[in-house]
C-alpha positions in Angstrom: 246.3 86.8 128.9 249.4 84.4 128.5 249.1 81.7 125.6 248.6 78.9 128.4 245.8 80.8 129.9 244.1 81.3 126.3 244.3 77.3 125.7 243.0 76.5 129.1 240.1 78.9 128.5 239.1 77.8 124.7 241.0 74.6 124.6 243.2 76.2 121.4 244.4 79.4 120.6 242.5 79.7 117.4 239.1 78.3 119.2 238.0 81.5 120.8 236.7 84.8 119.4 239.0 87.2 117.5 239.3 91.3 118.8 235.8 92.1 116.9 233.7 89.1 118.5 233.6 87.0 115.2 234.8 83.5 115.5 238.5 82.4 114.9 240.1 82.5 111.8 239.7 78.8 111.1 236.2 79.2 110.5 236.7 82.3 108.2 238.1 82.2 104.7 241.2 84.0 104.1 239.1 87.0 102.0 237.0 87.4 104.8 233.9 85.4 103.8 232.0 82.5 105.7 232.9 79.1 105.3 230.4 77.0 103.6 228.9 74.3 105.8 229.6 70.5 105.4 227.1 68.6 103.6 224.5 67.0 106.0 223.6 63.5 106.4 220.1 64.4 104.9 221.8 65.9 101.9 224.0 62.9 101.5 221.2 60.5 101.4 219.3 62.3 99.3 222.0 62.6 96.7 222.7 59.1 97.0 218.9 58.2 96.7 218.9 60.4 93.3 221.9 58.7 91.7 220.4 55.4 92.7 216.9 56.5 91.1 218.7 57.3 87.9 220.6 54.2 88.0 217.5 52.0 88.3 215.7 53.8 85.6 218.7 53.6 83.4 218.7 49.4 84.0 215.3 49.2 83.2 215.9 51.1 79.9 218.4 49.3 78.9 216.6 45.4 80.0 213.6 46.7 77.7 215.8 47.6 74.9 217.5 44.1 75.2 214.3 42.5 75.0 212.8 44.2 72.0 216.0 43.7 70.3 216.1 39.9 71.2 212.2 39.9 70.1 213.2 41.3 66.0 216.3 38.9 66.5 214.3 35.5 66.9 211.2 36.3 64.8 210.4 37.6 61.5 208.7 40.6 62.8 210.2 44.3 61.6 209.1 47.4 63.3 206.9 49.9 61.4 208.4 52.8 63.1 211.1 53.1 65.6 209.3 55.7 67.7 206.4 53.0 68.1 209.1 50.8 69.7 210.4 53.5 72.2 206.8 54.8 73.1 206.2 51.6 75.3 209.6 51.9 76.9 209.0 55.6 77.8 205.6 54.7 79.3 206.6 51.9 81.3 209.8 53.4 82.7 208.3 56.5 83.6 205.2 55.1 85.2 207.5 52.4 87.3 209.8 55.3 88.2 206.9 57.7 89.4 205.5 54.6 91.5 208.6 53.6 93.0 209.7 57.1 94.2 206.3 58.6 95.0 206.1 59.0 99.0 203.0 58.6 100.7 202.0 61.1 103.6 200.7 59.6 106.6 197.0 59.8 107.1 193.8 58.3 108.4 192.0 55.3 107.2 189.0 57.2 106.0 191.0 59.5 103.7 192.8 56.5 102.4 189.6 54.9 101.4 188.6 58.2 99.7 191.8 58.2 97.8 191.5 54.5 96.7 187.6 55.0 95.4 188.8 58.2 93.4 191.7 56.4 92.3 189.7 53.4 91.3 187.0 55.5 89.6 189.9 57.3 87.4 191.5 54.0 86.6 187.9 52.7 85.3 187.4 55.9 83.3 190.8 55.7 81.5 190.0 52.0 80.7 186.8 52.6 79.5 187.6 55.6 77.4 190.8 54.2 76.3 189.2 51.0 75.2 191.1 48.7 77.7 187.5 47.5 78.9 184.3 47.7 76.4 180.7 46.1 75.8 180.7 42.6 74.7 180.9 42.0 71.1 179.0 39.9 68.8 182.3 37.8 67.9 183.8 34.6 69.2 184.0 34.6 73.0 187.0 33.6 75.1 190.8 34.4 75.6 193.2 35.4 73.0 197.1 35.9 73.5 198.6 38.0 70.7 202.1 38.0 70.6 203.9 41.2 69.8 207.2 43.3 70.9 207.7 43.6 74.4 205.6 46.7 75.6 203.0 46.2 72.8 202.8 42.2 73.7 201.8 39.9 74.9 198.4 41.6 74.5 195.7 39.8 76.2 192.1 40.0 74.6 189.0 38.8 76.3 185.4 38.5 75.0 182.5 37.7 77.4 178.8 37.9 77.4 179.1 41.3 79.2 182.5 43.0 78.2 185.6 42.8 76.2 189.0 43.4 77.6 192.4 44.3 75.8 195.1 44.5 77.9 198.1 45.9 76.3 201.1 45.9 78.8 202.6 49.3 78.4 199.0 51.2 78.0 197.7 49.0 81.4 201.0 49.8 83.1 200.6 53.3 82.4 197.2 54.1 83.5 198.0 52.2 86.6 200.6 54.4 87.5 198.6 57.5 86.7 195.9 56.1 88.8 198.5 55.7 91.9 199.7 59.0 91.4 195.9 60.2 91.9 195.6 58.2 94.8 198.7 59.9 95.9 197.5 63.3 95.1 194.2 62.8 96.9 196.2 61.6 100.1 198.0 64.7 99.8 194.7 67.0 99.9 195.9 68.9 97.1 194.4 70.4 94.2 197.1 69.0 92.1 194.6 65.7 91.9 192.6 68.0 89.2 195.8 67.6 87.1 195.3 64.4 86.7 192.2 64.8 84.5 194.9 65.5 81.7 195.3 61.7 81.7 192.1 61.1 80.3 193.7 62.5 77.0 196.5 60.0 77.4 194.4 57.2 75.6 194.6 57.5 72.3 191.5 55.7 71.3 189.2 58.3 73.5 191.1 61.5 72.6 192.0 61.5 69.1 188.6 60.1 67.9 187.1 63.4 69.0 189.8 65.6 67.7 190.2 63.8 64.3 186.2 64.6 64.0 186.6 68.1 65.1 189.4 68.5 62.3 187.6 66.4 59.7 184.7 68.7 60.1 186.8 71.6 59.6 189.5 70.7 57.3 188.2 67.4 55.7 189.1 64.1 55.9 192.4 64.2 54.9 193.8 66.3 58.0 191.4 63.9 60.2 193.8 60.9 58.8 196.7 62.9 59.7 195.6 63.5 63.1 195.2 59.7 63.7 198.6 58.9 62.6 199.8 61.1 65.6 197.7 59.6 68.0 200.2 57.8 70.0 202.6 60.6 69.8 199.8 63.0 71.4 199.0 60.2 73.7 202.2 60.1 74.9 203.0 63.7 75.3 199.5 63.6 77.2 201.1 61.0 79.4 204.1 62.6 80.4 202.5 65.9 81.1 199.7 63.8 83.4 202.5 62.1 85.2 204.5 65.2 85.8 201.6 67.1 87.2 200.4 64.3 89.4 204.0 63.7 90.7 205.3 67.4 91.0 201.9 69.2 91.4 201.4 68.6 95.4 205.2 69.9 96.1 204.6 73.1 93.9 201.2 73.7 95.5 202.6 73.4 98.9 205.6 75.6 97.9 203.1 78.2 96.9 200.6 78.0 99.6 203.7 78.6 101.8 204.7 81.5 100.3 200.8 83.1 100.8 200.1 81.7 104.2 
């Protein structure tokens, strides 16, 4: 076959198969390996979204840090511990990122109603055990706004004839984020929703009294006091584990289920 014939048949001399039936040299590396496929549009979009998520999370952290620094610059308040300043930043950033990036699967109205009911019950349980909502007290009734560093404040307290509400911003945002992740997990119809029970330990005032009582009974009141001192640390760790389990649990469960199907 002449060069002209080959061009007529294949368009270019190197476009046709070679002698052993494989693709032409331009689709093979010099060492005989296959040329890697070019990035797909979906892969490029995923990488772009990942970078944007990081940028948004970074901007949110910076904005909160500026607010905290500004608060202590213009007031006479002084932080008792740096970790107590940063924990609200962690709760708010993780919660906001998880809610913003967690996709919801298509489903029917009945399953959505079930998911809403489960998430609402979960949020109420967290609020009650976390002392966000409690029974009415015998003190003065009404609404109070307590100034505090961003994340801790402004704290809103309400006392009524039936119940009391103490809304600390980072706690409310964190509990709401966990409840949304429970809603998403139920929509996924995945057993990962059960990992949300870890979120019950994310409330310092409900989990640590039990731990402190146990420690006090075994090791004395000194150890119980130490447990209370690290209550927010343990609550933050539990919150992060809960958020991670609810966020990635359905995907992990689907991957494991796919391997055994």
